[in-house]
Every structure is written in structure tokens, then in C-alpha cells.
C-alpha positions in Angstrom: 1.1 -4.5 3.5 3.4 -4.1 0.4 4.2 -7.5 -1.2 6.0 -7.3 -4.5 6.8 -10.7 -6.1 9.5 -11.1 -8.7 9.0 -13.7 -11.5 11.9 -14.9 -13.5 11.6 -15.1 -17.3 10.5 -12.9 -20.2 14.1 -11.8 -21.1 15.4 -14.2 -23.8 19.0 -14.0 -22.8 18.1 -14.6 -19.2 15.8 -17.5 -20.1 18.7 -19.3 -21.9 21.2 -18.6 -19.2 18.9 -19.9 -16.4 19.0 -23.4 -18.0 22.6 -23.6 -17.0 21.9 -22.8 -13.4 20.8 -25.2 -10.7 17.5 -24.5 -9.0 19.2 -23.9 -5.7 21.5 -21.3 -7.2 18.5 -19.5 -8.7 16.6 -19.5 -5.3 19.7 -18.2 -3.5 20.3 -15.5 -6.1 16.6 -14.3 -5.8 16.9 -14.3 -2.0 20.2 -12.2 -2.1 18.7 -9.8 -4.7 15.6 -9.3 -2.7 17.5 -8.6 0.5 19.6 -6.0 -1.2 16.6 -4.5 -3.0 14.4 -4.4 0.1 16.6 -1.9 1.8 15.5 0.9 -0.6 11.7 0.3 -0.3 11.1 2.4 2.9 12.7 5.3 1.1 10.5 4.8 -2.0 7.4 4.6 0.3 8.2 7.8 2.2 9.0 9.6 -1.1 5.7 8.5 -2.7 3.6 9.5 0.4 5.4 12.9 0.8 4.4 13.9 -2.8 0.8 14.1 -1.6 0.9 14.6 2.2 2.2 17.7 4.0 4.4 15.6 6.5 8.1 15.6 5.8 9.6 12.6 4.0 12.1 12.0 6.9 9.3 11.8 9.5 7.3 9.4 7.3 10.4 7.1 6.7 11.0 6.9 10.5 7.5 5.3 10.8 8.1 2.6 8.2 9.0 -0.9 9.4 12.1 -2.6 8.1 11.0 -4.8 5.1 11.0 -8.5 5.7 12.0 -10.9 2.8 10.0 -14.1 2.7 11.5 -16.9 0.6 9.3 -19.8 1.7 6.9 -21.2 -0.9 6.9 -20.4 -4.6 9.0 -17.3 -5.4 10.0 -14.6 -2.9 8.1 -11.6 -1.6 8.8 -8.6 0.5 6.5 -7.5 3.4 6.4 -4.1 5.0 4.1 -3.9 8.0 2.1 -0.7 8.3 0.7 0.9 11.5 -3.0 1.8 11.7 -2.1 4.3 14.5 -2.6 7.9 13.1 0.3 10.2 12.8 0.5 13.1 15.3 -0.9 16.3 13.9 2.4 18.0 14.7 3.8 16.4 11.5 1.3 18.2 9.4 2.3 21.8 9.6 0.4 22.9 12.7 -0.5 26.6 12.6 -1.9 29.0 15.2 -3.6 28.3 18.5 -0.8 29.6 20.7 -2.0 31.6 23.8 -1.1 35.3 23.8 0.0 35.0 20.2 -2.6 33.6 17.7 -4.8 31.7 20.1 -7.9 31.0 17.9 -8.4 27.7 16.2 -5.2 25.7 15.6 -5.2 23.8 12.3 -3.1 21.2 10.4 -2.6 20.8 6.7 -2.9 17.1 5.7 -2.5 17.3 1.9 0.0 19.3 -0.1 -2.0 22.0 -2.0 -5.0 21.4 0.2 -6.7 23.9 2.4 -6.6 24.4 6.2 -9.6 24.0 8.3 -9.2 25.6 11.7 -10.9 23.6 14.5 -13.0 25.1 17.2 -11.5 24.8 20.7 -8.1 23.8 19.2 -4.8 25.1 20.6 -1.1 24.5 20.7 1.6 24.9 23.4 5.1 25.1 22.1 6.5 23.9 25.4 5.1 20.4 25.2 4.3 17.7 22.6 6.7 19.6 20.2 4.0 22.2 19.7 1.5 19.6 18.4 -2.2 20.6 18.2 -4.8 19.6 20.7 -8.5 20.2 21.0 -10.7 20.6 24.1 -13.4 18.0 24.2 -15.9 20.2 26.2 -16.4 23.7 27.5 -14.0 23.4 30.4 -10.2 23.0 30.3 -10.3 19.2 30.4 -10.5 16.7 28.9 -8.3 17.4 25.8 -7.3 15.2 22.9 -4.5 15.3 20.3 -5.4 16.4 16.8 -4.2 13.5 14.6 -3.4 13.1 10.9 -3.9 10.0 8.8 -2.2 6.7 9.5 0.6 5.2 7.4 -1.7 2.3 6.8 -4.6 4.5 5.6 -2.4 6.3 3.1 -1.5 3.0 1.4 -4.8 1.2 1.7 -7.6 3.6 1.7 -6.4 7.2 1.3 -7.5 9.3 -1.6 -4.0 9.1 -3.2 -3.5 5.4 -2.6 -3.4 4.5 -6.3 -0.7 7.0 -7.2 1.4 6.1 -4.1 1.3 2.4 -4.8 2.0 2.8 -8.5 5.1 4.9 -7.7 6.4 2.5 -5.0 5.8 -0.6 -7.2 7.5 1.0 -10.3 10.7 1.9 -8.4 10.7 -1.3 -6.3 10.5 -3.6 -9.3 13.2 -1.7 -11.1 15.5 -2.1 -8.1 14.6 -5.7 -7.5 15.1 -6.7 -11.1 18.6 -5.1 -11.1 19.6 -6.7 -7.8 18.2 -10.2 -8.7 20.0 -10.1 -12.1 23.2 -9.0 -10.5 22.9 -11.8 -8.0 22.2 -14.3 -10.8 25.3 -13.1 -12.7 27.5 -13.8 -9.7 26.0 -17.3 -9.3 26.2 -18.1 -13.0 30.0 -18.3 -13.0 30.1 -16.5 -16.3 27.0 -17.9 -18.0 25.1 -14.6 -17.7 26.9 -11.5 -19.0 
């Protein structure tokens, strides 16, 4: 769960101007700024993940929940729920495994710049599951299982690129939130903040 929290203060001009605002105006400005800034966060998350993973940014963004702004308690925060359900292998450049064409050992490429590891008994059928890769779980035709990639949740909480992904999202998010909150404070200040 991504939860940035914005703290007012640290900018001398802003500190002086805040004295002229009522607490309720400040709270409302923060809420407005957060709601405006939150809209960009799914895009930042998908962009950061797509720098390291082979899945397309558009597909990743479709899997990100709409951010929720929480204003109860001290300060405000933004929550983005993440799913622990793995992404389908079809998002990770599936290759080979098609009967009569290149049947042997279908594979996916999880990381950009990473290597492919064909899997024994893996196959693809372009006519179903959007050509996603499957693997036979035994010697017979059945049962079969989908080949899956990592989950959105894993990429942000335990994946090998977690630190770089979070750093990128936080940097862009805080810049956006700061701008939106200050713009909202300016509109509430009735001219006190320039």
C-alpha cells in the first residue's frame, strides 16, 4: 500500500502565510490538493514498474486501483490498494510453444534486460487466453496451469526492484502533491499567499 503523507512547513514564505489562514481552510486546501494530486499516482506507479518489468505500462496501469484520499486524523494520506494475484504470463512477452510452429518450451520474460528460461511441458494456443502460456502439470494432456508473472503487490513490496520503484513513485508523487496543495492554499488564502 502506497501512503504518502504531506507535512506543511519548511518554506519560510509559506510558514508566514499559513498564520493568516484558519485551520479549517488549511485542512480543506490539503484535501483538495491531495485529491487533485492522487489522480496522477497510478500513472507514476505503472511508469516506475515498467522501467524494470517487461509488461507494458498500459497493462500495468489497468491493474492499479483508484487512489483513495484519507483526511481523517492528523494530516492526509493517499492509499493505493495492491493485488497479490499474479499477473498473467501473457503480459510478459510470451514466446514459442505453438503447435506446428515452434512447439517446444514456451517462455516469458519477466524483467527488461533479463534472460528467458523456457519451461518443460509449456505451450501456447493463440486461439484462447490471448495466446498466454500454459504448462502441463503431468505427462498427460491434463491438468494444465497458467504460467504467471509477478503480482503488482510483489513488485512494490518484495520484488528485486522494489527500492527503485518506490523511490521513483515517491519523488514524482511528492512533487505533484506539493504543487497541488500549494495551489489549493493560494486559492484559499484570498491573496495572502502569492
